[in-house]
C-alpha positions as CSV (number, residue, x, y, z in Angstrom):
1,M,-112.2,-4.2,-16.9
2,N,-114.1,-3.3,-20.8
3,R,-116.1,-5.8,-23.6
4,R,-113.7,-4.5,-25.7
5,Y,-110.7,-5.7,-23.7
6,L,-112.7,-8.8,-22.3
7,L,-113.4,-10.3,-26.5
8,L,-110.0,-9.3,-27.3
9,L,-109.2,-12.3,-24.8
10,F,-111.6,-14.9,-26.2
11,I,-110.3,-14.6,-29.6
12,L,-107.4,-15.0,-28.6
13,A,-107.3,-17.2,-26.5
14,L,-109.6,-19.3,-29.2
15,G,-107.3,-18.6,-31.6
16,S,-104.4,-20.0,-29.5
17,T,-106.9,-22.9,-29.1
18,L,-106.9,-24.0,-32.8
19,W,-103.6,-22.9,-33.7
20,A,-103.2,-25.6,-31.4
21,K,-105.2,-28.5,-32.5
22,D,-103.1,-28.2,-35.7
23,L,-100.3,-28.6,-34.5
24,P,-98.3,-32.1,-35.1
25,K,-99.0,-34.4,-32.8
26,A,-95.8,-36.7,-32.1
27,Q,-96.9,-40.7,-33.3
28,S,-95.4,-43.8,-33.3
29,V,-93.6,-45.5,-35.8
30,S,-93.5,-49.7,-36.2
31,G,-92.5,-52.3,-38.4
32,V,-90.0,-55.2,-38.5
33,V,-86.6,-56.6,-40.7
34,R,-86.6,-59.1,-41.7
35,F,-84.4,-61.9,-43.4
36,D,-84.3,-62.7,-47.2
37,G,-82.3,-65.6,-47.2
38,P,-81.5,-68.9,-45.8
39,R,-81.2,-68.7,-42.0
40,P,-77.9,-68.3,-41.3
41,K,-76.3,-71.3,-38.9
42,R,-75.3,-70.0,-35.5
43,T,-71.5,-71.5,-34.5
44,P,-70.5,-72.0,-30.9
45,I,-68.5,-69.3,-29.4
46,P,-65.0,-69.6,-29.0
47,L,-64.3,-69.6,-25.3
48,T,-61.1,-69.0,-23.4
49,P,-61.4,-71.9,-19.9
50,E,-62.9,-69.2,-18.1
51,S,-65.5,-68.1,-19.5
52,R,-66.7,-71.3,-20.2
53,K,-67.3,-72.0,-16.5
54,L,-69.9,-69.3,-16.4
55,Y,-72.0,-71.2,-18.9
56,D,-73.7,-75.0,-18.0
57,K,-74.7,-74.9,-21.7
58,H,-71.8,-73.5,-24.7
59,P,-73.4,-70.6,-26.2
60,L,-74.0,-69.5,-29.8
61,S,-72.2,-66.4,-32.0
62,E,-75.1,-63.2,-31.3
63,V,-74.0,-61.7,-34.3
64,K,-76.3,-63.3,-37.1
65,L,-79.7,-63.4,-35.1
66,V,-82.5,-64.5,-37.5
67,S,-85.9,-66.1,-35.9
68,A,-87.0,-69.6,-37.4
69,K,-89.9,-66.7,-39.3
70,G,-86.4,-65.1,-40.8
71,E,-87.0,-61.2,-38.0
72,V,-83.8,-59.9,-37.3
73,Q,-82.5,-59.0,-33.8
74,N,-79.9,-56.4,-32.4
75,V,-81.0,-54.3,-36.0
76,F,-80.5,-50.2,-35.0
77,V,-83.5,-47.6,-36.6
78,Y,-83.3,-44.4,-36.6
79,V,-84.4,-41.3,-38.6
80,K,-81.2,-40.3,-40.8
81,K,-83.1,-37.4,-42.8
82,G,-86.2,-35.1,-42.0
83,L,-86.1,-34.0,-38.9
84,P,-85.7,-30.1,-38.2
85,E,-82.1,-28.7,-38.5
86,G,-81.0,-26.6,-35.7
87,K,-83.7,-28.2,-33.8
88,S,-81.6,-29.7,-30.5
89,Y,-83.0,-31.9,-27.5
90,N,-82.1,-32.5,-24.0
91,A,-80.6,-36.0,-23.1
92,P,-82.0,-38.1,-20.3
93,K,-81.0,-37.7,-17.5
94,E,-80.8,-41.0,-17.0
95,G,-77.6,-42.7,-17.4
96,A,-76.9,-46.1,-19.9
97,L,-75.5,-48.8,-19.7
98,V,-72.4,-51.3,-21.0
99,N,-72.2,-54.6,-19.0
100,Q,-69.5,-56.8,-19.7
101,K,-71.9,-60.3,-18.8
102,K,-71.0,-63.9,-19.1
103,S,-67.8,-62.5,-21.6
104,M,-70.8,-60.9,-23.3
105,F,-70.8,-57.1,-23.8
106,R,-75.0,-56.9,-22.5
107,P,-77.3,-54.9,-24.8
108,R,-75.1,-55.5,-28.2
109,V,-76.5,-52.5,-29.7
110,Q,-77.6,-49.4,-27.9
111,G,-78.7,-46.0,-28.8
112,V,-77.1,-43.2,-26.1
113,F,-77.6,-39.6,-26.6
114,V,-74.4,-37.3,-26.6
115,G,-73.7,-36.0,-23.7
116,Q,-75.4,-38.6,-21.5
117,E,-73.5,-40.4,-18.9
118,V,-72.9,-44.3,-19.6
119,S,-71.4,-47.0,-17.1
120,M,-69.4,-49.0,-18.5
121,R,-69.7,-52.4,-15.9
122,N,-67.9,-56.0,-15.1
123,S,-69.9,-57.8,-13.8
124,D,-68.0,-61.0,-13.8
125,P,-65.5,-62.6,-11.8
126,L,-63.0,-62.1,-14.7
127,I,-61.4,-59.3,-15.6
128,H,-62.4,-57.2,-18.8
129,N,-61.3,-54.0,-21.0
130,V,-64.0,-51.7,-23.0
131,R,-62.2,-50.5,-26.2
132,S,-63.3,-48.4,-28.2
133,L,-62.7,-47.5,-31.5
134,S,-63.6,-44.1,-32.1
135,E,-63.4,-41.8,-34.9
136,E,-65.3,-38.6,-33.5
137,N,-64.9,-39.2,-29.9
138,R,-62.1,-39.5,-28.3
139,P,-61.0,-43.1,-28.4
140,F,-60.2,-44.5,-25.0
141,N,-59.6,-48.4,-23.8
142,I,-60.4,-48.9,-19.8
143,G,-59.2,-52.1,-18.2
144,Q,-61.3,-53.4,-15.5
145,P,-60.8,-55.7,-13.2
146,A,-63.6,-58.4,-10.9
147,G,-64.7,-56.4,-9.0
148,T,-63.9,-52.8,-9.8
149,P,-66.5,-50.3,-10.2
150,D,-68.6,-49.0,-13.4
151,R,-66.6,-46.3,-15.3
152,K,-68.6,-43.1,-16.4
153,K,-68.3,-41.4,-20.1
154,V,-69.3,-39.2,-22.0
155,F,-69.4,-38.9,-25.6
156,K,-69.9,-35.0,-26.5
157,D,-69.8,-35.7,-31.1
158,K,-72.1,-37.5,-33.0
159,E,-70.9,-40.8,-34.1
160,G,-72.3,-44.3,-34.6
161,P,-71.5,-47.0,-34.6
162,I,-68.4,-47.3,-31.8
163,E,-67.2,-50.4,-32.1
164,L,-66.5,-51.8,-29.0
165,R,-64.1,-55.3,-27.7
166,C,-62.8,-56.3,-25.2
167,D,-59.1,-57.9,-25.6
168,F,-58.5,-60.8,-22.9
169,H,-61.6,-62.2,-24.9
170,P,-61.6,-60.9,-29.7
171,W,-65.5,-62.2,-29.5
172,M,-66.5,-59.6,-27.5
173,R,-68.5,-57.3,-29.1
174,A,-70.3,-54.3,-28.2
175,Y,-71.4,-51.0,-31.0
176,L,-72.7,-47.6,-29.7
177,F,-75.0,-45.4,-32.2
178,V,-74.4,-41.5,-30.4
179,M,-77.4,-39.6,-31.4
180,E,-78.8,-36.1,-31.5
181,H,-82.0,-37.1,-31.6
182,P,-84.5,-39.3,-29.5
183,Y,-85.7,-41.1,-32.8
184,F,-84.1,-44.6,-32.6
185,A,-84.7,-48.4,-31.6
186,V,-82.6,-51.4,-31.7
187,T,-85.0,-55.2,-33.0
188,D,-86.1,-57.6,-29.9
189,A,-86.0,-61.5,-31.1
190,Q,-88.9,-60.9,-33.2
191,G,-87.4,-58.0,-35.7
192,H,-89.8,-55.5,-34.9
193,F,-88.8,-52.2,-34.4
194,T,-91.2,-49.0,-32.9
195,V,-90.0,-45.4,-33.0
196,K,-92.0,-43.6,-30.6
197,G,-93.0,-39.9,-30.5
198,L,-91.7,-38.9,-34.2
199,P,-93.6,-35.4,-35.8
200,V,-96.4,-36.0,-38.7
201,G,-94.1,-35.2,-41.6
202,N,-92.1,-36.7,-44.3
203,Y,-88.1,-38.4,-43.2
204,T,-85.4,-40.7,-44.0
205,L,-85.5,-44.7,-41.8
206,A,-82.4,-45.7,-42.0
207,I,-81.4,-49.5,-40.5
208,W,-78.0,-50.9,-39.5
209,H,-76.4,-54.4,-38.4
210,E,-73.1,-55.5,-38.2
211,A,-72.6,-58.3,-40.3
212,F,-75.9,-57.4,-43.0
213,G,-75.1,-53.5,-44.0
214,E,-77.7,-50.5,-44.2
215,Q,-80.6,-50.0,-45.4
216,E,-82.9,-46.9,-46.2
217,Q,-86.2,-46.3,-47.1
218,K,-88.3,-42.9,-47.7
219,I,-91.5,-42.1,-44.6
220,T,-94.2,-40.6,-44.1
221,V,-95.9,-40.1,-40.9
222,K,-99.6,-39.1,-40.7
223,A,-101.7,-38.6,-37.7
224,D,-103.1,-41.7,-37.6
225,G,-98.7,-43.3,-37.2
226,L,-96.7,-45.4,-39.3
227,K,-97.3,-49.5,-39.0
228,D,-96.0,-52.3,-40.7
229,I,-93.4,-50.3,-42.1
230,E,-90.4,-53.6,-43.3
231,F,-87.0,-54.2,-43.8
232,N,-85.4,-57.0,-45.9
233,L,-81.4,-57.5,-45.3
234,K,-79.3,-59.7,-47.3
235,P,-77.0,-62.1,-46.8
236,A,-73.3,-60.7,-45.9
237,K,-71.0,-61.4,-48.1
238,R,-68.3,-61.6,-45.6
239,D,-68.9,-63.0,-42.0
240,P,-66.7,-60.1,-39.8
241,F,-65.3,-62.4,-38.2
């Protein structure tokens, strides 16, 4: 192996290292969703007698979960614009779960991948069903008597929100977002969210809430990530129930 060849290999290796250092690195984007108005009052859920037996204390509506500090739970947060066109992302190998427990859907709001397996489960000693109000994906209506095995579903097209209902218990609702990328999150009880792994760049970040509607804002993700993004939602013009 002559000197020229060794020198060429060294230059190529050095160039690859420098190029890799210049690549945009994945960062975290975090923030909070707040409510701009008086804290909504939570009303008792109109349970059936059989569902009431599942609780020691009568549960309250989870449509408008706002903390004492005005932070909003169950807000879906996602990157709406700015990702490279045509780029594909692999669906997680682990499946997602929609669980019917104590006559409530758990979780109430979640994001899943196109092509990801979603299990529909009944954890109650009662009959339930899962009916989807989907448009881009084929609607379904799954009957699930107590003790039946999980039913598996795969959504083939991007869509969201897809409302899920139980016709035996009309207060039971859940919302699925079928996504083509992994850059999404759902706010916790303190209204906080973190979208992980987002490359440096300019994006439109959007939020959705079942009662308070939608918002979006433009963001710039730099090498040190982006924190303290804040959304402020207004009171609903009408109550969903």
